[in-house]
C-alpha positions as CSV (number, residue, x, y, z in Angstrom):
1,M,-20.1,8.7,-32.1
2,A,-20.7,11.9,-30.8
3,V,-19.4,12.7,-27.3
4,R,-20.7,14.9,-24.6
5,E,-19.3,16.7,-21.4
6,A,-21.1,14.3,-19.2
7,T,-19.8,13.4,-15.8
8,L,-19.3,10.0,-14.4
9,A,-18.4,9.4,-10.4
10,G,-18.5,13.3,-10.5
11,L,-15.6,13.7,-12.5
12,S,-15.6,15.6,-15.9
13,R,-14.7,14.2,-19.5
14,E,-11.4,15.8,-19.1
15,Q,-10.4,14.3,-16.0
16,L,-11.8,10.7,-17.0
17,L,-9.9,10.8,-20.4
18,N,-6.7,11.8,-18.1
19,M,-7.3,8.8,-15.9
20,H,-7.4,6.5,-19.1
21,Y,-4.1,8.2,-20.5
22,Q,-2.6,7.3,-17.1
23,M,-3.9,3.7,-17.2
24,V,-2.4,3.4,-20.8
25,L,1.0,5.0,-19.9
26,L,1.5,2.5,-17.0
27,R,0.8,-0.3,-19.1
28,R,2.9,0.8,-22.0
29,F,5.8,1.9,-19.7
30,E,5.9,-1.5,-17.9
31,E,5.9,-3.4,-21.2
32,K,8.7,-1.2,-22.7
33,A,10.7,-2.0,-19.3
34,A,10.0,-5.6,-19.8
35,E,11.6,-5.5,-23.4
36,E,14.3,-3.4,-22.3
37,Y,15.0,-5.7,-19.3
38,T,15.5,-8.8,-21.9
39,L,17.8,-6.6,-24.0
40,G,19.8,-6.5,-20.8
41,K,19.7,-2.5,-20.1
42,I,17.7,-3.2,-16.9
43,G,19.4,-5.2,-14.3
44,G,18.4,-6.8,-10.8
45,F,14.8,-7.9,-10.4
46,L,11.9,-6.1,-12.2
47,H,8.5,-6.3,-10.8
48,L,5.7,-5.2,-13.4
49,Y,2.2,-3.5,-12.6
50,I,0.5,-5.0,-15.8
51,G,-3.0,-5.7,-15.0
52,Q,-3.2,-3.8,-11.7
53,E,-3.4,-0.1,-13.6
54,A,-6.8,0.6,-12.3
55,N,-5.5,0.3,-8.6
56,G,-3.0,2.9,-8.9
57,V,-4.9,5.3,-11.0
58,G,-8.0,4.9,-8.8
59,M,-6.2,5.5,-5.6
60,F,-3.9,8.3,-6.6
61,S,-6.6,10.3,-8.4
62,A,-8.4,10.5,-4.9
63,L,-4.8,11.8,-3.1
64,H,-3.8,15.3,-2.5
65,P,-0.2,16.2,-3.7
66,D,1.3,16.3,-0.2
67,D,0.0,12.9,0.9
68,Y,2.9,10.3,1.6
69,V,3.1,7.4,-0.2
70,L,5.1,4.1,1.0
71,S,5.1,1.1,-1.2
72,A,6.7,-2.3,-1.9
73,Y,8.7,-3.0,-4.9
74,R,6.1,-3.0,-7.7
75,E,6.4,0.5,-7.9
76,H,7.0,2.3,-11.2
77,G,3.5,3.1,-11.8
78,Y,3.4,4.6,-8.5
79,A,6.3,7.1,-9.0
80,I,4.6,8.1,-12.1
81,L,1.4,8.9,-10.7
82,K,2.9,10.8,-7.6
83,G,4.5,13.3,-10.3
84,I,7.7,12.0,-11.0
85,D,8.9,12.5,-14.6
86,P,8.5,9.0,-16.5
87,H,11.9,9.9,-18.2
88,A,13.4,9.9,-14.6
89,V,11.7,6.8,-13.6
90,M,12.9,5.0,-16.8
91,A,16.5,6.2,-16.2
92,E,16.4,5.0,-12.6
93,L,15.6,1.5,-14.3
94,F,18.6,1.9,-16.5
95,G,20.8,2.9,-13.4
96,K,21.4,6.1,-14.7
97,A,22.3,9.4,-13.0
98,T,19.4,11.2,-14.1
99,G,17.1,8.7,-12.6
100,S,14.7,9.6,-9.6
101,S,17.2,8.1,-7.2
102,K,20.1,9.2,-9.2
103,G,20.8,5.6,-10.4
104,K,21.2,4.3,-7.1
105,G,17.7,2.7,-6.3
106,G,16.8,1.1,-9.5
107,S,13.5,-0.8,-9.8
108,M,12.8,-1.5,-6.2
109,H,13.6,1.8,-4.8
110,M,11.9,4.8,-6.5
111,Y,12.0,7.8,-4.0
112,S,11.3,11.5,-4.3
113,N,11.2,14.0,-1.3
114,E,9.6,16.6,-3.4
115,H,6.8,14.4,-4.4
116,H,6.5,12.8,-1.0
117,L,7.2,9.5,-2.2
118,I,8.8,7.7,0.5
119,G,10.3,4.9,-2.0
120,G,9.8,1.2,-2.5
121,Q,10.7,-1.3,0.2
122,A,12.3,-4.4,-1.0
123,I,11.9,-6.1,2.7
124,V,8.3,-7.6,2.5
125,G,6.1,-5.5,5.1
126,A,8.5,-3.2,5.9
127,Q,6.5,-0.2,4.5
128,L,3.7,-1.3,7.0
129,V,5.6,-0.1,10.1
130,M,7.3,2.7,8.4
131,G,3.7,4.1,7.3
132,A,2.8,3.9,11.0
133,G,5.9,6.0,11.7
134,V,5.2,8.7,9.0
135,G,1.5,8.5,10.3
136,L,2.6,9.3,13.8
137,A,4.8,12.1,12.4
138,I,1.9,13.8,10.8
139,Q,-0.3,13.6,13.8
140,Y,2.5,14.9,16.1
141,Q,3.2,18.1,13.7
142,G,-1.0,18.6,13.4
143,E,-0.8,18.2,9.5
144,H,-3.7,17.7,7.5
145,R,-2.4,14.9,5.1
146,I,-2.1,11.1,5.2
147,A,0.3,8.5,4.7
148,L,-0.9,5.8,2.0
149,V,0.6,2.6,2.6
150,L,0.6,0.0,-0.3
151,F,1.3,-3.7,-0.1
152,G,0.8,-7.0,-1.5
153,D,-1.2,-9.9,-0.1
154,G,2.4,-11.8,0.8
155,A,2.8,-8.8,3.2
156,V,-0.3,-9.7,5.2
157,D,1.5,-12.8,6.7
158,E,4.4,-10.7,8.0
159,G,4.2,-9.5,11.6
160,A,5.0,-6.2,10.5
161,F,1.2,-6.0,9.1
162,H,-0.3,-6.8,12.7
163,E,2.1,-4.4,14.5
164,A,1.5,-1.5,12.1
165,L,-2.5,-2.0,12.2
166,N,-2.3,-2.4,15.8
167,L,-0.4,0.9,16.6
168,A,-2.3,2.7,14.1
169,S,-5.5,2.0,15.5
170,I,-4.5,2.5,19.1
171,W,-3.1,6.1,18.0
172,K,-5.7,6.9,15.7
173,L,-3.0,7.6,13.1
174,P,-3.9,9.2,9.8
175,V,-2.9,6.2,7.7
176,V,-4.7,4.4,4.9
177,F,-3.5,1.0,4.3
178,V,-4.1,-0.6,0.8
179,C,-3.7,-4.3,0.0
180,E,-3.5,-5.0,-3.5
181,N,-4.6,-8.6,-3.4
182,N,-3.2,-10.2,-6.8
183,Q,-4.2,-13.5,-5.2
184,Y,-0.8,-15.2,-5.6
185,S,1.8,-13.3,-3.4
186,M,5.1,-14.3,-4.9
187,G,3.7,-17.5,-6.0
188,M,1.5,-19.0,-3.5
189,A,-2.4,-18.8,-3.8
190,V,-4.0,-16.6,-1.3
191,T,-6.6,-19.5,-0.9
192,K,-3.8,-21.7,0.5
193,A,-2.3,-19.2,2.5
194,W,-4.8,-17.5,4.5
195,A,-7.1,-19.2,7.0
196,V,-10.0,-16.5,6.2
197,S,-11.4,-15.5,2.6
198,S,-10.6,-11.6,3.2
199,L,-9.1,-9.2,5.3
200,E,-12.3,-8.2,7.0
201,P,-11.8,-10.3,10.1
202,R,-8.2,-8.9,10.6
203,A,-9.4,-5.3,10.4
204,A,-12.1,-6.0,12.9
205,A,-9.6,-7.4,15.3
206,Y,-7.8,-4.2,15.3
207,N,-11.0,-1.9,15.1
208,I,-10.4,-0.7,11.7
209,P,-13.0,0.3,8.8
210,Y,-12.7,-2.0,5.9
211,R,-13.8,-2.1,2.3
212,K,-13.2,-4.7,-0.5
213,V,-13.1,-3.3,-3.7
214,D,-13.1,-4.6,-7.4
215,G,-9.3,-3.6,-8.0
216,M,-9.9,-3.7,-11.6
217,D,-12.4,-1.0,-11.6
218,A,-10.4,2.3,-11.4
219,L,-13.7,4.4,-10.4
220,A,-14.7,2.1,-7.5
221,M,-10.9,2.2,-6.3
222,R,-11.2,6.2,-6.5
223,E,-14.6,6.1,-4.5
224,A,-12.9,3.7,-1.9
225,M,-9.8,5.8,-1.3
226,R,-12.0,9.2,-1.4
227,E,-13.8,7.5,1.7
228,A,-10.6,6.2,3.3
229,R,-8.8,9.6,3.1
230,E,-11.7,11.3,4.5
231,H,-11.9,9.2,7.5
232,A,-8.5,9.0,8.2
233,V,-7.5,12.8,7.5
234,N,-10.4,14.0,10.0
235,G,-8.5,12.2,13.0
236,N,-10.9,9.1,12.9
237,G,-7.8,6.7,12.8
238,P,-6.5,4.2,10.0
239,F,-8.7,2.6,7.1
240,L,-7.7,-0.4,5.5
241,I,-9.1,-1.2,1.9
242,E,-8.5,-4.8,0.1
243,S,-8.4,-4.4,-3.8
244,L,-9.0,-7.5,-5.6
245,T,-7.1,-7.5,-8.5
246,Y,-4.6,-9.8,-10.9
247,R,-1.2,-9.3,-12.3
248,F,-1.0,-10.6,-16.0
249,R,2.9,-11.3,-15.7
250,G,4.8,-13.3,-13.2
251,H,5.9,-11.9,-9.8
252,S,8.9,-10.6,-11.4
253,M,10.6,-11.1,-15.0
254,A,12.3,-14.2,-13.4
255,D,9.0,-15.9,-12.6
256,P,7.4,-18.0,-15.1
257,A,4.2,-18.3,-13.0
258,Y,3.8,-21.9,-13.4
259,Y,1.6,-22.1,-10.2
260,R,-1.3,-20.9,-12.3
261,T,-2.9,-22.0,-15.4
262,R,-2.6,-20.3,-18.7
263,E,-6.5,-20.6,-19.1
264,E,-7.0,-18.7,-15.7
265,E,-4.6,-15.8,-17.3
266,Q,-6.0,-15.7,-20.6
267,M,-9.6,-15.5,-19.0
268,W,-8.5,-12.5,-16.8
269,K,-6.7,-10.9,-19.8
270,A,-10.0,-11.4,-22.0
271,T,-12.8,-10.2,-19.6
272,R,-11.3,-8.4,-16.8
273,D,-8.7,-6.2,-18.6
274,P,-8.8,-3.0,-16.3
275,I,-8.1,-0.5,-19.3
276,A,-10.6,-2.2,-21.8
277,L,-13.4,-2.2,-19.0
278,F,-12.7,1.7,-18.5
279,E,-12.9,2.3,-22.1
280,E,-16.1,0.2,-22.5
281,K,-17.4,2.4,-19.3
282,L,-16.5,5.7,-21.0
283,K,-18.0,4.6,-24.4
284,A,-21.4,3.5,-23.2
285,A,-21.6,7.0,-21.0
286,G,-20.9,9.0,-24.4
287,I,-17.6,10.2,-23.1
288,M,-15.2,8.4,-25.3
289,R,-14.6,7.5,-29.0
290,D,-12.5,5.2,-30.7
291,E,-10.6,8.2,-32.1
292,D,-9.7,9.4,-28.5
293,I,-8.3,5.9,-27.7
294,Q,-6.1,5.6,-30.8
295,A,-4.8,9.4,-30.0
296,T,-4.0,8.5,-26.4
297,N,-2.3,5.3,-27.8
298,E,-0.2,7.0,-30.1
299,K,1.0,9.8,-27.8
300,V,1.7,7.3,-25.0
301,D,3.8,5.3,-27.2
302,A,5.9,8.3,-28.3
303,L,6.3,9.4,-24.8
304,V,7.6,6.1,-23.6
305,E,9.8,5.6,-26.6
306,D,11.5,9.1,-25.9
307,C,11.6,7.7,-22.0
308,V,14.0,4.8,-23.4
309,R,16.1,7.5,-25.6
310,F,16.7,9.6,-22.7
311,A,17.6,6.7,-20.6
312,D,19.9,5.4,-23.1
313,D,21.6,8.9,-23.6
314,S,22.0,9.4,-19.9
315,P,25.4,9.0,-18.1
316,F,26.0,6.6,-15.5
317,P,26.8,7.7,-11.9
318,D,30.1,9.0,-11.2
319,P,32.0,6.6,-8.9
320,D,32.4,9.2,-6.4
321,S,28.7,9.6,-6.0
322,L,28.7,6.2,-4.3
323,Y,29.8,8.1,-1.2
324,T,27.0,10.7,-1.2
325,E,23.4,10.3,0.2
326,V,24.8,7.7,2.7
327,T,24.6,7.3,6.5
328,L,28.4,7.4,7.1
329,D,29.5,10.6,9.0
330,G,32.1,12.8,7.2
331,A,35.0,11.3,8.8
332,G,33.7,7.7,7.8
333,A,33.2,8.5,4.6
334,I,36.6,10.0,4.2
335,A,38.5,7.3,6.0
336,W,36.5,4.6,3.6
337,R,37.4,6.4,0.6
338,N,40.9,6.4,1.4
339,K,41.2,3.0,2.6
340,P,44.0,1.2,1.1
341,S,43.4,-1.5,-1.3
342,T,44.7,-5.0,-0.5
343,P,47.5,-6.0,-2.7
344,R,47.1,-9.1,-4.9
345,E,49.0,-12.2,-4.3
């Protein structure tokens, strides 16, 4: 099949192929992380983004490099899309000193001041009020950027959701709130947890513009984010996007997802896989060939394997690093370090 330098959604062939590459990278990275978790190389909780790749790639393609991002704990893909080296992300999962948070954060706490990634928050809904605070700082300093706050449908039922949207609206803060509604929170179907069928009435209650988007369509997500960012960055206040998506795995690696049927899961994987949908769209437009897909798969597989080798070969943090980057003052840290050990009976 011949390819042509056509455009789609205003993007060049190179840009579209790069979006495809990013989606495949996120998928393979998460699959490899799951494999390494079962081998005991990754500890704690591990929340995978498999099935939701179009959300991240679509949104982040519309961001500017200096925009802030605050998220929950399903965040490995966000870190990569924000510009953190995938090697450092994998090393962080392994708890190694070369990780993006020097091995101290793990899966749930990716962070980079350089890339304006404020980190994943383990407390459900915490990033919402923090995002409002970041938005206030942006406004106060007269900066031309936004705070993007990412959260799941489960966080909507926290008081922080209502506090953050209310204050952001009152003060017209440059914040874009995105609910990645994967329909099951931690294990409860949205249809059983929400009294309404969407977030539109809640957005209206706080006088915030709202868009519901097909979260399995990367280009639809990109367009929604472009609209939302333009609204927020120009002083018009916050914007709320509800992205309807689906995670192909359980809430975490410890979740067998018995609350939904295997038939439902297979239906989504067979008919709504965001990577397959994107490939079909690009092939139909004459922008992608099977050879492009194969080349991308091979390139990504090699990169992910190299990330694991890097993480394996990296050292664990030095024990003394436990006392750095903490909120203790100097005297407190010294006192803690020199605290005598309790004799054993």
